[in-house]
C-alpha positions in Angstrom: 0.0 0.0 0.0 2.8 2.4 0.8 4.6 1.8 -2.5 1.6 2.9 -4.5 1.2 6.1 -2.4 4.9 6.8 -2.9 4.7 6.1 -6.6 1.7 8.5 -6.9 3.6 11.2 -4.9 6.6 10.8 -7.2 4.5 11.0 -10.3 2.6 14.1 -9.1 5.9 15.7 -7.9 7.4 15.2 -11.4 4.3 16.6 -13.0 4.5 19.7 -10.8 8.2 20.2 -11.5 7.6 19.9 -15.3 4.7 22.4 -15.2 6.7 24.8 -13.0 9.8 24.6 -15.2 7.9 25.2 -18.5 5.9 28.1 -16.8 9.2 29.7 -15.9 10.5 29.1 -19.4 7.4 30.7 -20.8 7.6 33.7 -18.6 11.2 34.2 -19.6 10.3 34.0 -23.2 7.4 36.4 -22.5 9.7 39.0 -21.0 12.0 38.7 -24.1 9.1 39.1 -26.5 7.7 42.1 -24.5 11.2 43.7 -24.6 11.4 43.2 -28.4 7.9 44.6 -29.0 8.4 47.6 -26.7 11.7 48.3 -28.5 9.8 48.2 -31.8 7.1 50.5 -30.5 9.6 53.0 -29.1 11.4 53.1 -32.4 8.0 53.7 -34.1 8.3 50.6 -36.3 5.0 49.4 -34.8 2.1 51.7 -34.1 1.6 52.9 -30.6 -2.0 51.6 -30.5 -0.6 48.0 -30.2 0.5 48.7 -26.7 -2.8 47.4 -25.3 -2.8 44.2 -27.4 0.9 43.1 -27.2 0.9 41.8 -23.6 -2.1 39.4 -24.2 -0.6 38.3 -27.5 2.8 37.6 -26.0 1.2 35.8 -23.1 -0.8 33.6 -25.5 2.2 32.8 -27.6 4.3 31.9 -24.6 1.6 29.9 -22.9 1.1 28.0 -26.2 4.8 27.1 -26.1 4.7 26.2 -22.4 1.6 24.1 -22.9 3.0 22.3 -25.9 6.3 21.5 -24.2 4.8 20.3 -21.0 2.0 18.3 -22.7 4.6 16.4 -24.8 6.4 15.3 -21.6 3.4 14.6 -19.3 0.7 13.4 -21.7 -2.9 14.0 -20.8 -2.8 16.9 -23.2 -6.0 18.8 -22.5 -5.8 18.7 -18.7 -2.1 19.5 -18.8 -2.7 22.5 -21.1 -5.5 23.8 -18.8 -3.4 23.5 -15.7 -0.4 25.0 -17.5 -2.5 28.0 -18.6 -3.8 28.7 -15.1 -0.4 28.3 -13.6 1.1 30.6 -16.2 -1.4 33.3 -15.4 -0.9 32.9 -11.6 2.8 33.2 -12.1 2.4 36.3 -14.3 0.1 37.8 -11.6 2.5 37.0 -8.8 5.4 38.6 -10.8 3.4 41.7 -11.1 2.6 41.7 -7.4 6.3 41.3 -6.6 7.1 44.3 -8.8 4.5 46.6 -7.2 5.0 45.1 -3.7 1.2 44.8 -3.2 -1.7 42.9 -4.7 -3.5 45.1 -7.2 -6.9 43.6 -7.9 -7.4 46.0 -10.9 -4.6 44.1 -12.7 -6.5 40.9 -12.8 -7.3 41.0 -16.5 -9.9 38.6 -17.9 -8.4 38.9 -21.5 -5.0 38.0 -20.1 -6.4 35.0 -18.2 -8.3 33.9 -21.3 -5.3 34.3 -23.6 -3.0 32.3 -21.2 -5.5 29.5 -20.8 -6.5 29.4 -24.5 -2.8 29.5 -25.6 -1.9 26.6 -23.2 -4.9 24.6 -24.2 -4.1 25.0 -27.9 -0.5 24.0 -27.1 -1.8 20.9 -25.3 -4.0 20.0 -28.2 -1.2 20.5 -30.7 0.9 18.1 -28.6 -1.7 15.5 -28.9 -1.1 15.3 -32.7 -3.5 13.7 -35.1 -5.7 10.7 -34.6 -3.8 7.5 -34.7 -5.1 4.9 -37.1 -4.9 1.2 -36.6 -3.9 -0.8 -39.6 
């Protein structure tokens, strides 16, 4: 009985580590993309009106990559993508709370949450691949 509990704990711990690693990887990639887009906006290569759209688009792209990567390792693609998207949003929110040293409830953005979850879900579905045929 104890071996199955230990095996479940080890499997869940591995899954949490993978999700956390790829969330951190996605956030690092998001910071790099935001820096590139902000440089392009400052240099007036991109219009200034994109400043409201760029964070959600960057979060969606990075959550897609994080969801795709973690779903390929863990399997259970739809559930992994959903958990990855929610964890990605929570980590982005906590990073913002660390920067401002307080929790700002006005920063909880529904479009950002939806873009994180949708990107990670699409990444999880992309990791599933096509339907396998039996011959």
